[in-house]
Each structure stands twice: as structure tokens, then as C-alpha cells.
C-alpha positions, 0 to 999 in steps of 0.5 A: 838946679831945677827952678821948678818941678812940673808933673804931666799926667796923661795916659795918651803917651804921644801927647805926654811926650809932646807936652814934655818936649814943649815944656823942656824947651820953654823952661830948660832948667825945670824938672819934668815928671811924666806919670803914666797913670792917675794913681801914679800921680796920686801916689807920688804926691801923697808920699811926697817923693816929689813936691811939684809946683804945677801939674798938667792933667790930660782929660781922656774923656773917660767919664771925667776920671781925671777930674776925680783925680784932681778932686782927690788931690783937693780933698787931701789938701793939695792945692798946687796949680793944675792945668787941664789939657783936653781934646775939647771943651766938654769938661770946661765947667767941671774943671773949674769946680775942682779949682783948675788953674787953667784949661787948654785944648789939644793941640796945645800951642807953645804960646799958650803954654808960655802964657800959663807958665809965666806966673808960676815960674815967676813965683818959683824964682821969687821964692828961690825955687831951689831944690835938693835931689837924691836917689834912694832905693831906686827912687829919685826924691826932690825936696824944695828948700822952702819945705826943709827946716833942717837936716841931721845925720847919724851913722851914715844916715841923713834925715831931712826934717820937713816944715810939716813935721814929716821926715825922709831919710836916706843912706848918705853923709851930710857932706854929700849934699854940701854942693847942692846947698852951697850959696843957699840959706842952709848953714852947717852948724854941727858935724851932724846938723845943717839948718835952714836959716829961714826957719830959725826962730831964735839963737841961744848961746850954743844952739839954734831954735826952730819951732820946738826943736833945739839944734846944737852948735858945736864949738868948731862951728860956733863963731862962723854960725853966729856970724852967718846968722847975724849977716842973714838977719841984717840982710833981711832988714835990708830987703824989707 
């Protein structure tokens, strides 16, 4: 299971490949995504097919077009850490005007990368940076557990309900994801529902409440679901 997802966007192919190899060595359990174009990165982020923890953006010197890409991300409300990677320090000042997380010059040394990665990696592990993966219509989706409220299924279709209200569906069965959700905060409470205990706001007699949504608990799962929720609350008190 990937501890974090890192995106690389650099139109200079050899630089992107080198950076990908370095990151894979430093964080072997990370998922590395390589985008060939700035628009490809924007499309991936806007469609939320991939929820990235960090982006390495190559500055190719074409009048700051990469800076405009980051500016577009910020205007859309996306403030994930972006590390600028450039041949020189020409765009250093402009990079921080679009809230760059850091600025590295090529060739990037592994020691520099490790220094930049440590805080983000620590945060991902602390937040349980687990994710759920699936293929659908030639695309690979990554959904961080922390962004999922609950999962529902109907007629061989599974729908992932995100915390921001968005939904992503695929052709599958709920049981297909049991392995990925094992030993996590997710709990099966119905033949057609699996909830994220971290997002539950209250428990009723026969249902969980997440925000304004009520998720039923079937009779077969009732005893186990109530006990698991009780154990979860007790554990939270211990941790706090």
C-alpha cells in the first residue's frame, strides 16, 4: 500500500525519469506518477483521478509556463506542496509568489530530495496516508482513505463517496476491496455499505450518520458494527 503519491511534471523526459528513479529509491512504498505535459497534470488533479501528496514541477524556461500551471492550481484551490525543479535560479522569486514548497536546481542530489521529502512523508504516515486503488475504463484511480466518507454498491457498481460531496463509481463488487480496506478505519455495516469510522458523526439504533447522510446497518452486521464503533471511540479516547 503506497504511503504517499508523488507527481512529477517535467517535459524533459530524461530529467523526469531520473527524478522518478531517485524518488523510488528514497521512498520505495510511494506511488510515482509522471506527467508528460502541464495540461495533463492539471487534468489529472481537476478530475481527482489522482489525489497527490506532492508535486515536482520542472521549470523548462519557456517564459515561466510552469509557473502559470502552479498558479492555475492555486486559483482552483489546490494547495498541495509543489517543489520547483529548474536549471538555474532564474525563477526563484516568482516560484514563491505561487506558494512553492521548495526550489531545487538540476542536477538534484538525493540528499536534497530527502531533506525536502521528510516533512511531507512524516505527515502522510502520521495521517495514515493509506489509499485505495482500482482500474476502471483504462484509468487507474487512487483515493486516499482520509478523503472517503463511505462506499456503497448496487447492481455490480461500487460508488466511492468523498468527503467533499463528490462521487466516483466503477464496475465492481464491494467485496473486491475488502483486502485493501483490511486493518483500516473502514467497517462493513451492510451488504451494500462500508463506512469510514473516522467520518461517523453519530450512531442510531440501526444506522450510522455521516454528516447529513444516514447509512443503514443490516441485522447481520448490527452486533459487530456497534461493537467495532464502541471500540473505535474507546481507542480515540486513549490516543487523545
